[in-house]
Each structure stands twice: as C-alpha cells, then as structure tokens.
C-alpha positions in Angstrom: 85.1 106.4 127.0 83.2 107.6 123.8 82.9 105.7 120.4 84.2 107.2 117.3 82.0 106.7 114.3 83.4 106.5 111.1 82.3 110.0 109.4 80.8 110.1 106.2 83.0 110.2 103.7 81.6 111.8 100.8 79.9 110.2 97.6 77.5 108.3 98.9 80.0 105.7 100.4 78.8 103.8 103.1 81.4 101.3 104.0 85.5 101.0 102.9 88.0 98.8 104.2 90.2 99.5 106.9 93.9 99.0 105.3 95.9 99.7 108.2 95.5 100.9 111.8 98.4 103.8 112.5 98.0 103.4 116.4 97.5 100.3 118.9 94.9 99.7 121.5 96.6 101.6 124.9 98.6 103.9 122.7 97.7 107.9 124.0 96.9 110.0 120.8 96.8 113.4 119.7 94.2 115.4 118.2 94.3 115.4 114.6 96.6 112.4 114.9 96.3 110.0 111.8 94.7 107.0 113.4 93.6 104.7 110.7 94.0 104.3 106.5 90.5 103.3 104.9 90.4 102.6 101.1 87.0 103.4 99.3 86.3 102.8 95.9 87.6 106.2 95.0 91.0 106.6 97.3 92.7 106.1 100.3 91.7 108.2 103.2 93.2 108.9 106.5 91.4 109.3 109.5 92.4 111.9 112.4 92.2 111.9 115.9 89.3 114.0 117.3 90.6 115.1 120.5 93.8 113.7 122.9 93.0 110.5 124.5 93.8 107.1 124.8 92.7 104.3 122.3 91.0 101.7 124.3 89.6 99.2 121.6 90.1 99.0 117.9 86.8 97.8 116.3 87.8 96.6 112.8 90.9 94.2 112.3 92.9 95.4 109.1 91.3 94.0 106.0 87.6 93.8 107.6 84.8 96.1 105.9 83.8 99.3 108.3 80.6 100.5 108.5 80.1 104.8 107.9 78.2 106.2 111.0 79.6 102.9 113.2 82.2 103.1 115.8 85.6 102.7 114.4 87.9 102.9 117.6 87.3 103.8 121.3 88.7 107.0 122.8 89.4 107.6 126.9 89.9 111.2 126.6 92.7 112.6 128.5 91.9 113.3 132.1 88.5 110.9 131.6 87.4 107.6 133.1 88.2 104.4 131.6 85.2 102.1 131.0 85.5 98.7 131.4 86.4 96.4 127.8 86.2 93.4 127.0 89.6 91.4 126.8 88.2 89.2 124.0 89.4 90.2 120.5 86.7 91.7 118.3 84.5 90.1 116.0 85.6 88.6 112.7 84.7 89.3 109.0 82.0 86.1 109.5 80.5 87.9 113.1 80.5 91.4 111.3 76.4 91.7 112.0 78.1 93.1 115.8 78.9 96.1 114.1 75.3 97.1 113.2 74.4 96.3 116.7 77.4 98.0 118.5 75.8 101.3 118.2 73.3 100.4 120.8 74.7 98.0 122.7 78.3 99.8 123.1 76.6 103.6 122.6 78.5 106.3 124.8 76.8 108.8 127.0 77.3 111.5 124.1 77.6 110.3 120.4 80.0 112.7 118.5 78.5 111.7 114.8 74.5 112.9 115.6 73.5 114.2 119.2 69.8 115.0 119.8 69.0 118.6 120.1 67.5 120.2 123.0 64.5 122.0 120.6 61.3 119.9 119.9 58.6 120.4 117.7 55.4 119.4 119.3 55.9 115.6 120.5 58.3 115.2 117.7 62.1 115.3 119.2 64.4 116.8 116.3 68.1 115.3 115.9 71.2 117.3 114.9 73.3 116.1 112.4 77.1 117.2 113.6 79.7 117.7 110.5 82.0 114.7 110.9 86.0 114.6 110.6 86.4 115.0 107.0 90.1 114.0 107.3 93.5 115.8 106.5 92.8 117.9 110.1 90.5 120.4 108.0 88.3 122.1 110.9 85.8 124.2 108.8 84.5 124.0 104.7 82.7 126.2 102.9 78.9 125.6 102.0 78.6 125.3 98.4 75.3 124.5 97.8 72.1 122.8 99.7 70.4 119.9 97.9 67.5 120.0 100.7 65.4 122.7 102.2 63.9 123.3 105.3 60.6 120.8 105.9 61.8 118.2 103.2 61.8 114.7 103.4 64.7 113.1 103.1 65.7 109.2 102.6 68.9 107.9 104.0 72.0 108.3 101.9 70.4 111.0 100.1 72.8 113.8 99.1 72.2 117.2 101.6 74.5 119.6 100.9 78.2 120.0 99.2 80.7 121.6 100.7 84.1 122.5 100.2 87.3 122.3 101.7 90.9 123.6 100.6 91.2 120.0 99.2 88.1 118.5 97.3 84.5 118.7 97.3 82.8 116.5 99.4 79.2 115.5 99.6 77.7 115.0 102.6 75.0 112.5 103.3 71.9 111.9 105.2 72.4 109.3 108.4 68.9 108.0 107.6 65.3 108.9 106.5 63.3 111.8 107.8 62.3 115.7 107.7 64.4 118.5 107.6 63.8 121.3 110.4 66.4 123.8 110.0 70.0 124.4 107.9 72.3 125.8 110.5 74.7 127.6 107.8 73.6 129.6 104.5 75.3 128.9 101.3 78.8 130.0 100.9 79.3 130.4 105.1 81.9 128.0 106.7 81.1 125.5 108.5 83.0 123.9 111.7 83.8 120.4 111.9 81.8 118.7 115.4 79.0 121.3 114.9 75.3 121.1 113.8 75.4 121.2 110.3 71.3 120.3 110.1 68.7 119.2 112.4 65.8 116.6 111.2 63.2 114.5 112.6 63.8 110.8 111.9 61.0 109.4 110.4 60.4 106.6 112.7 59.8 109.9 115.4 57.3 111.7 113.1 53.8 112.0 114.5 50.8 110.9 111.6 52.8 108.7 109.7 50.7 106.3 107.7 51.2 102.9 108.1 52.8 101.5 104.5 49.7 99.2 104.5 47.5 102.0 103.7 50.0 103.8 101.4 50.7 103.0 97.8 53.8 101.7 96.8 56.4 104.2 95.9 56.5 105.0 92.1 59.2 103.1 90.5 59.8 100.7 93.2 58.9 97.1 93.6 56.1 95.9 96.3 58.5 94.3 98.7 57.6 92.6 101.9 59.1 93.1 105.2 61.8 90.7 105.4 62.5 90.5 102.1 64.3 93.8 101.5 62.5 95.9 104.1 62.5 96.7 107.7 59.7 97.9 109.7 59.9 101.2 112.2 56.9 102.1 113.9 54.5 100.7 111.6 56.2 102.2 108.4 58.1 100.2 105.7 61.9 101.5 105.0 64.0 100.9 102.8 66.6 98.7 104.1 70.1 99.9 103.6 72.4 99.4 100.6 73.2 95.7 99.8 76.0 94.5 101.4 79.2 94.6 99.2 82.5 96.1 99.3 83.7 99.2 97.3 85.7 97.3 95.0 82.8 95.3 94.1 80.4 98.4 93.6 82.8 99.5 91.2 83.2 96.5 89.4 79.0 96.6 89.4 79.1 100.2 87.7 82.2 99.6 85.1 79.8 96.8 84.0 76.7 98.4 83.7 74.8 95.9 86.2 72.5 96.8 89.2 73.4 95.4 92.3 70.2 94.2 93.3 70.2 91.4 90.3 73.0 89.8 91.6 72.3 87.3 94.0 74.9 87.4 96.9 76.4 84.3 97.7 78.1 85.9 101.2 77.3 86.4 104.8 73.9 88.1 105.0 73.5 88.5 101.3 77.1 90.0 100.6 77.7 90.6 97.0 81.4 88.7 96.4 83.6 89.7 93.6 83.0 85.9 92.7 79.2 86.5 92.4 79.6 89.2 89.9 82.2 87.5 87.6 79.9 84.2 87.8 76.8 87.0 87.0 78.7 88.2 83.8 79.3 84.4 82.6 75.5 83.4 83.1 73.7 86.6 82.0 70.7 85.9 80.7 69.8 85.8 76.8 66.3 86.4 75.1 64.4 83.1 75.8 62.3 81.8 72.5 59.0 82.0 72.7 58.9 84.4 75.4 55.6 86.5 75.9 54.6 89.5 73.6 54.2 91.8 76.7 57.6 91.2 77.4 59.4 91.6 74.0 57.4 94.8 73.1 59.0 96.4 77.0 62.4 95.2 75.5 61.3 96.7 72.3 60.2 100.1 73.8 63.7 99.8 76.5 66.4 99.5 73.2 64.2 102.4 71.6 64.7 104.5 74.8 68.5 103.5 75.2 69.3 104.7 71.7 67.8 108.3 72.4 69.5 108.5 75.6 72.6 108.3 73.2 71.7 110.7 71.1 71.3 113.1 73.8 74.1 115.2 75.4 75.5 113.5 78.5 76.2 115.8 81.8 78.6 114.7 84.2 79.2 116.7 87.4 82.4 118.5 88.1 83.8 116.9 91.4 86.5 115.0 93.2 90.0 115.8 92.3 88.5 117.5 89.1 86.6 120.1 90.7 89.6 121.0 92.7 92.0 121.3 90.1 89.1 123.7 88.3 88.8 126.3 91.1 92.6 126.2 91.8 93.7 126.9 88.4 90.9 129.3 88.2 92.3 131.3 91.2 95.7 130.9 90.2 95.1 132.5 86.5 92.7 135.3 87.9 94.9 136.2 90.7 98.6 135.5 89.5 100.0 137.7 86.4 101.8 135.0 84.8 105.5 135.7 83.1 105.8 133.2 80.3 109.5 132.4 78.9 110.7 129.8 76.4 114.0 128.0 75.5 115.5 125.0 73.9 117.7 122.7 75.7 120.0 120.2 74.2 120.0 117.0 76.2 122.3 115.0 73.8 125.0 114.6 77.2 122.3 114.0 79.7 120.4 111.4 77.5 124.1 109.6 77.0 124.8 109.8 80.4 121.8 108.5 81.9 121.8 105.1 79.1 125.8 104.5 80.9 124.1 104.8 84.8 120.1 103.2 84.2 121.7 99.7 84.4 123.8 100.4 87.4 120.6 101.9 89.2 118.5 99.1 87.9 120.9 96.9 89.9 119.8 98.8 92.8 116.4 98.6 92.0 115.5 101.8 90.8 114.3 103.0 87.8 116.3 106.1 86.2 114.5 108.6 84.2 115.2 112.2 83.3 113.0 113.4 85.6 115.7 113.0 88.8 118.3 115.4 86.4 115.7 118.2 86.0 114.8 118.1 89.7 118.6 118.1 91.0 119.3 120.6 88.8 116.5 122.8 89.1 117.7 122.4 93.4 121.1 123.5 92.3 120.1 126.4 90.5 117.6 127.6 93.5 120.9 128.3 95.2 121.8 131.0 93.6 118.5 132.2 92.6 116.4 131.4 96.0 113.2 133.5 95.2 111.8 131.0 92.5 111.6 129.0 95.8 109.4 131.1 97.9 106.0 132.3 98.2 104.4 135.6 99.2 102.1 135.8 101.8 98.5 137.0 101.1 98.4 140.8 101.5 101.4 140.7 99.2 103.7 142.6 101.4 106.4 139.6 102.2 108.4 137.4 100.4 108.6 133.6 102.0 111.9 132.1 101.2 111.7 128.2 101.6 114.5 126.6 103.2 113.9 123.4 101.5 113.2 122.6 97.6 109.9 120.4 97.2 109.7 119.7 93.7 106.4 118.8 92.4 105.5 116.9 89.5 102.1 116.5 87.6 101.1 113.1 87.3 97.7 111.8 85.7 96.3 110.0 88.5 93.3 107.8 88.8 91.4 110.2 90.1 92.5 113.2 88.2 95.7 115.5 88.0 97.4 116.0 91.0 101.3 117.2 92.1 102.6 115.7 94.7 106.3 116.5 95.6 109.4 115.2 96.4 110.8 116.6 99.6 114.4 118.5 100.3 115.8 117.6 96.5 118.5 119.8 97.3 119.4 116.9 100.2 119.2 114.0 97.9 121.1 111.9 95.6 119.9 111.1 92.1 119.2 107.7 93.1 117.4 108.9 96.1 115.3 111.3 93.8 114.2 108.5 91.4 113.0 106.1 94.1 110.8 109.0 95.3 109.4 109.7 91.6 108.9 106.1 91.4 107.1 105.9 94.6 105.0 108.7 93.9 104.1 108.0 90.2 102.6 104.5 91.1 100.8 105.7 94.3 99.1 108.6 91.9 98.1 106.3 89.3 96.5 103.6 92.4 95.0 106.9 93.8 96.8 106.2 97.3 98.9 109.3 97.1 99.2 110.7 101.1 98.2 113.9 102.1 101.9 114.7 103.2 102.9 114.0 99.7 100.7 116.8 98.5 101.6 119.1 100.9 104.4 122.3 100.9 105.6 121.9 97.4 107.5 124.8 96.3 108.2 124.8 92.9 106.7 122.1 89.9 107.4 120.3 86.9 104.8 119.4 84.1 106.0 116.7 82.0 104.0 117.2 79.2 106.2 115.9 76.8 105.7 112.3 77.8 102.4 112.9 75.7 103.8 114.2 72.9 103.4 118.0 73.4 106.5 120.5 72.3 105.4 123.9 73.9 102.9 124.7 76.5 101.8 127.9 78.8 101.6 126.0 82.3 99.6 127.7 85.2 101.1 128.3 88.4 100.6 126.1 91.1 99.6 128.4 94.1 101.3 129.6 96.4 104.1 128.2 94.7 105.7 131.4 92.2 107.1 129.1 89.2 106.2 126.3 87.2 108.3 124.7 84.1 106.6 122.4 81.5 108.6 119.9 79.6 108.7 119.8 76.1 109.3 116.3 74.1 112.7 115.6 72.8 113.7 115.9 69.1 116.2 114.6 66.9 117.3 118.4 65.2 119.8 119.1 62.9 121.9 121.7 64.7 125.9 123.5 63.2 128.8 122.4 65.4 131.4 124.6 66.5 133.1 124.2 62.8 129.9 124.8 60.7 129.1 121.1 60.2 125.1 120.1 60.6 124.9 117.4 63.2 121.7 115.7 64.6 121.2 116.6 68.5 118.4 115.7 71.0 116.4 119.0 71.8 113.7 119.7 74.7 111.9 123.1 74.7 111.0 124.1 78.2 108.1 127.0 79.3 108.5 128.6 82.1 105.7 130.6 84.0 106.7 133.1 86.9 104.6 135.2 89.0 105.5 138.7 87.7 104.7 140.4 91.0 108.2 138.9 92.0 109.8 137.3 89.1 110.8 139.8 86.4 111.8 138.4 82.6 115.9 139.0 83.9 115.8 136.8 86.8 114.3 133.8 85.1 116.3 134.3 82.4 119.4 133.8 84.2 117.8 131.1 86.4 116.7 129.3 83.3 120.4 129.7 81.8 121.9 128.3 85.0 119.5 125.3 85.5 120.3 124.9 81.5 124.0 124.5 82.2 123.8 121.8 84.6 121.1 119.7 81.9 123.6 120.5 78.7 126.5 119.5 80.6 125.3 117.2 83.5 128.6 116.2 84.7 129.3 120.0 86.1 126.4 118.9 88.6 128.9 116.8 90.3 130.9 119.8 91.1 128.2 121.2 93.4 126.6 118.4 95.1 127.2 118.5 98.4 
C-alpha cells in the first residue's frame, strides 16, 4: 500500500477544498481514472489515479481542506499486498493536525511525490523532486522557464520552474527549503510525470549551516522567536508554512488588499476564517490622534510611495487560461490559412418563434435563448457539408470526418475565455441543447468547467454580438476547421416582395474556414443552408430525427 500525495497544483497553492470523491474505499480503479475533485481559489481540478489498484483509505471527507504534499488517499497496487488499515473514521476538521503527521506516521516504503536520490554530495544526501500529476491524464509537459539555477538556495513554496501542458501553464513550487544540486531537463525539453524534475539538498541536511542565533535577521523580515511563527530544525530557524486559511479566504484577503499575517485567526491552530477577515475589515484601525511623529513620518513616506507606484506601469504575467489562449491563438493564426466569409441573416421569424416557445420551455425549467437554434441549424447543415465538421491530420495528408457534431461556444468565464462544447448536437432536441448551454455557461462563470466539456469540439460559435459587436474576424479553434462569429441583432429597413419598406431583425455573421480544405464555394453553400434553417425555422422540423 502506498499513499498518493496531493501534488502541486501550481500558482503557489498549498491547500485546497475536497469537493467530491469520485471513488470509495475498496473500489478498484484504473490508471488515470478521476479519483477526486478539489477546489482551489482559481478553479475546480480533477485528480487522476497514478496507477491501477484498489483504494484502501480516503484521508479527507468532502468539504475538508487537503494540503499539498500530504496523503490524499491510500492505494494498493494490483497484485500488491494489502497493508492493515484502521477501521476508525478519518480525522475531522477539528483534528486536521493529523494531516501534518501522516507523512511520518503512515509513510509508505516508497513515497511517490519525493524520492531520496542515490547520489550524495559529500555527506549531504540530495533528494529528487518527482514531477507530480498535473491532472487531466497528462503524462508529460514542456519545461518553459527555470526560475532557479544549480547551486541556488530555495525557500519552501518558492516558484522553481514553469511547465506547459496542452491545456495551461503550470508553476511548480519547491516542496521545502534547500539548495538545488541538479536540473534534469533543459529549457524546451519535455519532462515526464512521475520522473525526477530536479534534485536538491534540504536545508536541514546541509553541512556547515550556522545557527540562526549567530546570523542577522533576514532583510525585510521581522525577528520572530521560535514558536511564534518559526520552527527550529537542526539549529536553524526556518519560516513555518503559510498561515492556515482556505483558498476562498486567501482570495478575499487579496481582493481587499490585506495581509493574512495581520488578521488574527480564531480557527484551529490560528486558522484565519472568513468571519475573521470580515471582522478585521470592520475594525480596521484609523490613525490615532497624538501618535508619535516617527510613525506619522513613516505614514507619509508610505503614502508618497503609494502615489509613485500608481504612476508606474503595471506589469502582470500572462498565465493560466490567458497564457493558453495566447499560445493557441498564435499557433492557429500562423499555421492555418483562414478564409473569411460574411453574410446577413433575417432572424425576424426566429425571434417570433422563440417568443412563442420560451414560456413553455420555462415551465419545463429551461431558459430558451437563440443559441440552441443556431447550434441545431449547424448540425443539420453539416449533414450535407460534413467537411465543416472535420479535422486535418498533422501531416496534412488526411481529412478525418467526425461522427458527432460537438459544437463549442466561446464563454467569458471567471478564469478567462474558454470554449466548452455541447456534445452530439445532431441527436439532441432544442430543449436538451438549451439545458446544456445553460449548464456550461453557469459552470464557466463559476470556474467549474470539467475537462470533458472542453475536449473533442468539432466546430465553434462565438456570440460576440451579445456584447454589442456587429462584425468580427474569428480565429479557428484548432484542430477544428471552421468557426462563426454572431453579430448583434439590428432593426433595419428592408424591402418586401411588393417593394414596400418594412422593419426586419437582421444579424450579421462572419465565418472563418481552414482554406487548406474549405474553399469559398463550399463555405458559401454551407452558410446558405444554415441561413435557410434560421430564416425559416419551421423548416428544421422536417429534418429533425
């Protein structure tokens, strides 16, 4: 039996909330099978199994706070011997200090997260940091940038290296303080999950480390007695782990520009609770009359520094979903020859039909928008023009026609622009499509879109008109070969069959196609068929299975 250590999830996160277990104790699980969903202050993350085996113990209950580099669950490998486990229920929130002890009391013979290396430097034994599971079944990633060099001293939770998966940029942090002895990969190389990423000598194993009593306090850091914010190892004062607080509380602290260390925690072991932050905001101290002049001068200096900072250029790193979007859009724009095609659609009849149906849909618990009609019309038109729902292989020698129409929709979510997709639209009714659109939109805005909803899209719709745009030049969401941008609906004058001027609801649409396999005639004929369904929505009834 071995413990699966909760891996680094990136961006300096040291703990997360256990939202949902996807397995139970005693279950047999497969390699890469989703085991648990955890929530950080950024997004919902799915944790996969490292290998096939049987789950022998779950260390947390749903709703509890799990810590990075601590056991998340115990797993008996297939064919391995089962170790004895206690039938006593796991620790509750009030006994979470057991999570800090479990790494020693229940440590397996071989810890998957950090393995001691065989090589030694003198008498200093180095330790390999094993690249942890990053989630989503990823087995390797590209080393984008090393933040440290061999020989550098590092602190616990210090960013060490940025790696890029096929989904996002992930920041890997140091598990503990020490000195880097070896980097196993160069910038640009592919690092494999469960393989050594770098080696380091933990600080408490280093030779010749002077006691903290003979060293001057660190610059910009207050002097703290052991037991009041620091712990002592091998005669060296080391900074304790971050003040305990949930990801949601840390986000609240950042939003108000506060420092977690300034807020007294009323929870277990000084944990800062949401109520503590709100109480601190209410009683935030105001300048005291008659305060000492040096303090007043310090306040004035801080105010001047604040004013100077406001005049400076603000720099933010491009990371997370924004970094992924930047990379993918750059690749698509530079590798795919885009062919653009624009048209107008008279949606007067479509709006009228939606108005007649929306109350009935509402009675069934579904909000009916125009998007389900656009998606269904695309799926029907694809039957006649399947090349719009295809992919090209990497060598550009084959066209792969997809069996299902999985239509993506661009959503401005909490973590940035994402494109979840509705699966098998050709098989769904308008109400079923509407329910999926509502589910994906809400999940995107809350940062809870699952990886399955982001995969296997075949064609995309961008509803830029919802924000007021009329025209757009959309970039194809590779490996798809087509995308359409919907403009806003305008009430415009048009001529009827008798030459009279009437008011109609007009929407502009902008298509982009991969010109390697889609020519102007194909996309024009496809758009005409799609447009026909939308301008005469009752005609879709004849084609629905």
